[in-house]
C-alpha positions in Angstrom: 53.0 99.4 103.7 55.5 97.4 101.6 59.1 97.3 103.1 61.6 98.9 100.7 65.0 97.3 100.7 68.1 98.4 98.7 71.0 96.0 98.6 74.5 97.3 97.6 76.6 94.2 96.9 78.1 91.5 94.8 76.9 89.6 91.8 78.8 86.4 91.1 78.6 83.5 88.8 78.8 80.5 91.2 80.6 77.3 90.2 79.6 74.7 92.7 82.0 71.7 92.9 80.4 68.6 94.5 83.1 66.7 96.5 83.3 64.2 99.3 85.7 66.3 101.3 88.3 69.1 100.9 91.5 67.8 99.2 94.7 67.8 101.1 97.6 70.0 99.9 99.2 68.4 96.8 96.2 65.9 96.4 94.3 65.5 93.2 90.7 64.5 93.7 87.7 63.9 91.4 84.5 65.9 91.7 81.1 64.2 91.5 79.6 67.2 89.6 80.1 70.8 88.8 77.4 73.4 88.1 77.3 77.1 87.5 74.5 79.3 88.8 73.8 83.0 89.7 74.9 84.0 93.2 77.0 86.4 95.2 76.3 87.6 98.8 74.5 90.7 97.5 72.4 88.9 94.9 71.4 86.2 97.4 70.4 88.7 100.0 68.4 90.8 97.6 66.6 87.8 96.2 65.8 86.6 99.8 64.3 90.0 100.6 62.4 90.1 97.3 60.9 86.6 97.9 59.7 87.9 101.3 57.7 90.5 99.3 60.0 93.4 100.0 60.2 96.0 97.2 63.9 95.4 96.4 66.4 97.4 94.5 70.1 96.4 93.7 73.1 98.6 93.3 76.1 96.7 91.8 78.0 95.8 88.6 78.4 92.9 86.2 80.6 92.4 83.1 79.5 92.5 79.5 79.5 88.7 79.3 77.2 85.7 79.5 77.5 85.4 83.3 76.5 89.0 83.7 73.4 88.5 81.6 72.6 85.4 83.6 72.6 87.4 86.8 70.6 90.3 85.4 67.9 87.8 84.1 67.9 86.1 87.6 67.4 89.4 89.4 64.6 90.6 87.0 62.8 87.2 87.4 62.4 88.0 91.1 61.1 91.5 90.3 64.2 93.2 91.7 64.8 96.7 90.3 68.1 96.4 88.3 68.3 100.0 87.0 71.3 100.6 89.2 73.3 97.6 88.1 76.0 98.8 85.7 77.5 96.7 82.9 81.3 97.0 82.8 82.6 96.8 79.3 86.2 95.7 80.2 86.0 93.8 83.4 84.2 90.4 83.7 81.5 89.4 86.1 82.6 88.4 89.5 82.9 84.7 90.3 82.8 82.3 93.1 84.0 78.7 93.4 82.2 76.7 96.0 83.6 73.4 97.3 80.5 71.6 98.5 81.2 68.6 100.7 78.9 65.7 101.1 77.9 66.7 104.6 76.5 70.0 103.3 79.3 72.3 104.5 81.1 74.5 102.0 84.3 76.4 101.4 84.2 79.4 99.0 86.8 81.2 96.9 85.7 84.5 95.3 87.1 86.7 92.5 85.7 90.2 92.6 85.7 91.1 88.9 83.2 93.8 88.1 82.0 93.9 91.8 85.3 95.7 92.6 84.8 98.3 89.8 82.0 100.1 91.7 82.9 103.7 92.4 81.7 106.7 94.4 80.2 108.0 91.1 78.1 104.8 90.9 76.7 105.5 94.4 75.9 109.1 93.4 74.0 107.8 90.4 72.1 105.4 92.6 71.4 108.1 95.2 67.5 108.0 94.8 67.5 104.2 95.4 69.6 104.6 98.5 67.8 107.6 100.2 64.3 106.5 99.4 64.4 103.0 100.9 63.7 101.8 104.4 66.7 99.5 104.8 70.1 99.6 103.1 72.1 96.3 103.2 75.8 95.9 102.3 78.6 93.4 102.6 82.3 93.4 102.0 82.4 92.0 98.4 82.4 95.5 97.0 84.9 98.4 97.8 84.7 99.7 101.4 84.9 103.3 100.2 81.7 102.7 98.1 79.9 101.2 101.1 80.9 104.2 103.3 79.6 106.6 100.8 76.3 104.7 100.5 76.0 104.5 104.3 76.6 108.3 104.6 73.8 109.0 102.2 71.5 106.6 104.0 72.0 108.0 107.4 71.6 111.6 106.2 68.2 110.5 105.1 67.0 108.4 108.0 67.6 105.0 106.3 68.3 102.0 108.5 71.6 100.4 107.7 72.5 96.7 108.0 76.1 95.6 107.5 77.1 92.0 106.8 80.9 92.1 107.4 81.7 89.3 105.0 84.3 88.3 104.0 85.8 89.2 107.3 88.2 92.3 107.4 90.2 93.8 110.1 90.6 97.2 108.4 87.1 98.5 108.6 86.9 102.3 108.7 85.6 103.5 112.1 83.4 105.9 110.2 81.6 103.0 108.5 80.9 101.3 111.8 79.6 104.5 113.3 77.1 104.7 110.4 75.9 101.1 110.9 72.7 100.6 112.8 72.9 96.8 112.9 75.9 94.5 112.1 75.4 90.8 111.3 78.6 88.7 111.3 78.9 85.0 111.8 81.1 83.8 114.6 84.3 83.8 112.5 83.6 87.4 111.2 82.8 88.6 114.7 86.1 87.2 116.1 88.1 88.7 113.3 86.7 92.2 113.9 86.5 92.1 117.8 89.4 89.8 118.6 87.1 87.8 120.9 86.5 84.2 120.0 82.8 83.2 120.0 82.5 80.1 122.1 79.4 80.6 124.2 76.8 83.2 125.1 79.1 85.0 127.5 81.6 85.5 124.8 78.9 86.7 122.5 78.0 89.3 125.1 81.7 90.3 125.3 81.6 90.7 121.4 78.5 93.0 121.8 80.3 95.2 124.2 83.3 95.4 121.9 81.1 96.3 118.9 79.4 99.0 120.9 83.0 100.4 121.7 83.6 100.3 118.0 80.5 102.4 117.4 77.8 99.8 116.4 74.9 99.8 118.9 73.2 96.6 117.7 74.6 93.2 116.9 73.4 89.8 115.7 75.9 87.0 115.5 74.8 84.0 113.5 76.2 80.6 114.6 75.0 78.2 111.9 73.0 75.3 113.0 72.9 76.6 116.6 70.9 79.8 115.8 71.7 83.5 116.4 72.5 85.8 119.3 71.3 89.3 119.4 72.3 92.4 121.5 70.5 95.7 121.0 69.9 98.9 122.9 66.7 97.1 124.1 68.3 93.9 125.4 69.9 90.7 124.4 69.1 87.0 123.9 69.6 83.8 121.9 67.2 82.4 119.2 67.9 78.7 118.4 67.9 77.4 114.9 65.4 74.9 113.5 66.8 71.3 113.3 66.7 70.0 109.7 68.7 67.7 107.5 71.1 70.1 105.7 72.0 69.3 102.1 73.8 72.5 101.1 74.5 75.4 103.4 75.3 77.8 100.5 73.3 81.1 100.9 71.9 80.2 104.4 73.5 83.2 106.0 72.4 85.4 103.0 68.8 84.1 103.3 68.9 85.1 106.9 70.0 88.6 106.3 67.7 89.3 103.3 64.8 87.9 105.3 65.7 89.9 108.3 65.8 93.1 106.3 62.3 92.4 105.1 60.9 91.5 108.6 62.7 93.6 111.2 60.9 96.6 112.6 63.2 99.6 112.5 62.8 100.2 116.2 64.1 96.7 116.7 61.0 95.9 118.9 60.4 92.5 117.2 64.0 91.4 116.9 63.6 88.0 118.5 60.6 87.3 116.3 62.3 88.5 113.1 65.4 86.3 113.9 63.1 83.3 114.4 61.4 84.0 111.0 64.8 84.4 109.4 66.1 81.2 111.0 63.1 79.4 109.6 63.8 80.8 106.1 67.5 79.7 106.3 66.4 76.2 107.5 64.5 75.8 104.2 67.4 77.1 102.1 69.8 74.4 103.5 67.5 71.7 102.6 67.9 72.4 98.9 70.9 72.4 96.5 72.4 75.7 95.2 72.0 79.2 96.3 69.2 81.0 94.5 67.0 77.9 93.8 66.9 77.2 97.4 66.0 80.5 98.9 62.3 80.2 99.8 59.4 82.5 99.2 57.2 84.1 102.0 54.5 81.6 101.5 56.9 78.6 102.0 58.2 80.1 105.3 54.6 80.7 106.5 53.7 77.1 105.6 56.6 75.8 107.5 55.4 77.6 110.6 51.8 76.5 110.0 53.0 72.8 109.8 54.3 73.2 113.3 51.1 74.4 114.8 
């Protein structure tokens, strides 16, 4: 049976600035190149899920502009249901400015634009897409009140909820955390929420205990090139990443989450295997340039595993 994933999230036009290093305060520095492409955490995660053959639906907003049409076209190309993406007539499409250093690491600034126009009414309009999926995924690039409403509808109808708390916030409603089945922060986001620095596996376990106190029973902390730690009601462990030559880490975390949503059994019985599969997908993403173009399809991930055998 095909996994049904609904993503509530952001749609951004990414401007990628290729630089040697981050400029110092007051410094003017030349770029090697600048390109614009479709992106946004929500879009990246949805496309990752769709490319893993999940039946994927998106709930979001774009502006009535060229960038908005670019994003709608990109989503449709990957067979994502875009019926619940509204086009705002007065607010422009969201945008992100990605400073990509030559070592493959990036720093990102975002402007919410139409993403921040999403309302409770939009969630009510998208109710069927939310209550009839298997997994609902959300991030923090859309209003928190909107995510809370979507998670309320999801949990009332037995839908598994995954929260990617990015960009990191300290003012998360306790109600939202109590409606979250699985939270997936990176180490910075985990520390921002829990107050506990992620330095080793013991500190990750401390984070897991704190998140349980906050109402979230299951946690995955992604730690970049090292891999991912998990703690669930069934146990805990660490799954190492695959060692590759990273060219561009943009969308690596989003690839992980979208792939995870497509592969994870809802009783979490295969969590280590699902993380390993998601790590492999992310390892392919970082070997290419740009967000959407680098996110692999299911056959590519399977081929990478076959090459190891």
